[in-house]
C-alpha positions in Angstrom: -25.7 -1.1 3.2 -26.7 0.8 6.2 -27.7 3.7 4.0 -29.8 1.5 1.7 -31.8 0.1 4.6 -32.2 3.6 6.2 -33.1 5.4 3.0 -35.2 2.7 1.4 -37.1 1.4 4.4 -36.7 4.1 7.0 -34.8 1.5 9.1 -32.1 3.3 11.0 -31.1 0.6 13.5 -30.5 -3.0 12.4 -29.0 -6.0 14.1 -26.0 -6.8 11.9 -25.4 -10.2 13.4 -29.1 -11.2 12.7 -28.8 -9.7 9.1 -25.6 -11.7 8.5 -27.1 -15.0 9.7 -30.3 -14.3 7.6 -28.6 -13.8 4.3 -26.2 -16.7 4.8 -29.0 -19.2 5.1 -29.2 -22.0 4.4 -25.4 -22.1 4.7 -23.3 -21.6 7.8 -21.8 -18.1 7.8 -18.0 -18.2 7.3 -17.4 -14.5 8.1 -19.1 -11.2 7.6 -16.9 -8.4 6.1 -18.1 -4.9 6.7 -16.6 -2.2 4.4 -16.8 1.4 5.5 -15.2 4.8 5.7 -15.1 6.7 9.0 -16.6 10.2 8.9 -14.4 13.1 7.8 -12.6 15.2 10.4 -10.9 18.4 9.6 -7.7 19.4 11.4 -8.6 20.3 14.1 -12.0 18.6 14.1 -15.1 20.6 14.8 -17.2 19.4 17.8 -19.8 18.0 15.4 -17.1 16.1 13.4 -15.6 14.7 16.6 -19.0 13.6 17.9 -19.9 11.9 14.6 -16.5 10.2 14.4 -16.7 9.0 18.0 -20.3 7.6 17.5 -19.2 5.7 14.4 -16.0 4.5 16.1 -18.2 3.0 18.9 -20.3 1.3 16.3 -17.3 -0.1 14.4 -15.7 -1.3 17.6 -19.0 -3.1 18.5 -19.0 -4.8 15.1 -15.4 -6.0 15.7 -16.5 -7.9 18.8 -19.3 -9.8 17.0 -18.5 -13.4 16.2 -16.8 -13.8 12.8 -17.0 -10.2 11.8 -14.2 -8.4 10.0 -14.3 -4.6 9.5 -12.4 -3.2 6.5 -11.9 0.6 6.6 -11.2 2.8 3.6 -10.6 6.5 3.9 -12.8 9.5 3.1 -11.3 12.2 0.9 -12.6 15.7 1.0 -12.8 17.7 -2.2 -14.7 20.7 -3.6 -17.7 20.8 -5.9 -17.6 23.4 -8.8 -20.0 25.5 -6.7 -17.5 25.7 -3.8 -19.4 23.2 -1.5 -17.4 20.4 0.0 -17.6 16.9 -1.5 -16.6 13.6 0.1 -15.4 10.5 -1.7 -14.8 7.0 -0.3 -11.4 5.7 -1.3 -10.2 2.1 -1.2 -13.4 0.5 0.0 -14.3 -1.0 -3.4 -10.8 -2.4 -3.9 -10.8 -3.9 -0.4 -14.1 -5.8 -1.1 -12.9 -6.9 -4.6 -9.6 -8.2 -3.3 -11.2 -10.1 -0.4 -13.9 -11.6 -2.7 -11.5 -12.8 -5.3 -8.9 -14.1 -2.7 -11.5 -16.0 -0.7 -12.9 -17.6 -3.9 -9.5 -18.4 -5.4 -8.2 -20.1 -2.2 -11.4 -22.2 -1.9 -12.2 -20.8 1.6 -15.8 -20.2 0.5 -18.2 -21.7 -2.0 -20.7 -18.9 -1.9 -20.5 -15.1 -1.3 -23.4 -12.9 -0.4 -23.2 -9.2 -1.3 -25.5 -6.4 -0.2 -24.8 -3.6 -2.7 -26.0 -1.9 -5.8 -22.6 -0.7 -7.0 -21.5 -1.8 -10.5 -17.9 -1.3 -9.5 -17.8 -4.9 -8.3 -18.8 -6.5 -11.6 -15.3 -7.5 -12.6 -14.4 -8.9 -9.2 -17.7 -10.9 -9.3 -16.9 -12.2 -12.7 -13.5 -13.4 -11.5 -14.9 -15.0 -8.3 -17.8 -16.7 -10.2 -15.2 -19.0 -11.8 -15.0 -20.7 -8.3 -18.1 -19.8 -6.3 -21.7 -18.7 -6.5 -22.6 -15.1 -5.8 -25.9 -14.1 -4.2 -26.8 -10.4 -4.4 -29.2 -8.8 -2.0 -30.5 -5.5 -3.2 -33.3 -3.0 -3.0 -35.5 -2.3 -6.0 -34.2 0.5 -8.2 -30.9 0.7 -6.3 -28.8 -2.0 -8.0 -27.1 -1.3 -11.3 -28.4 -3.4 -14.2 -25.0 -4.9 -15.0 -24.6 -6.0 -11.3 -28.0 -7.7 -11.4 -27.0 -9.4 -14.6 -23.7 -10.9 -13.5 -24.7 -12.3 -10.1 -25.8 -16.0 -9.9 -28.8 -15.3 -7.6 -30.6 -12.1 -6.8 -32.9 -11.5 -3.9 -34.8 -8.2 -3.6 -35.0 -6.9 -0.1 -38.5 -5.5 0.6 -40.1 -4.2 3.7 -40.9 -7.7 5.0 -37.2 -8.5 4.8 -36.4 -6.0 7.5 -38.9 -7.5 9.9 -36.4 -10.2 11.1 -33.5 -7.8 11.6 -35.0 -5.3 13.9 -32.8 -4.0 16.7 -32.3 -6.7 19.3 -29.2 -5.7 21.1 -27.3 -2.4 21.6 -24.0 -4.1 20.6 -25.1 -4.9 17.1 -27.1 -1.8 16.1 -26.5 1.2 13.9 
């Protein structure tokens, strides 16, 4: 989500608490789940890797102190492309989100879920959760997979005016 707002709108720092409250409206926000992988570090880490990791760790810790925020971390696996350059793949993040979504819906803890994604990997979890709850998808034009758009109950395209309300307001909620 952070990458979508950065790449699509040039918005590098956003207020995650404000964003969460905005997309929850008109309902009261139950909880915000933030799914992420920490940056890769070799063993031993390079100074650049250590700095990047430390910066992200400060951000994740700040999110953990926001009211009703839950951080779910996957892991980053390093591989090699055929040309010999390194490749990085997130592992476990999609499963964490899918399990949380279906579990919250099945246990009647929520009646609506808001997703900010474009990833079609969530289609089956959304279909399962939709039996109990409504799903609202926030997405950027040309970033959401067609099947994802098709399966969600409500779809709201985030445009440049959407970012106006989530400008950085506090150092504890930015990244």
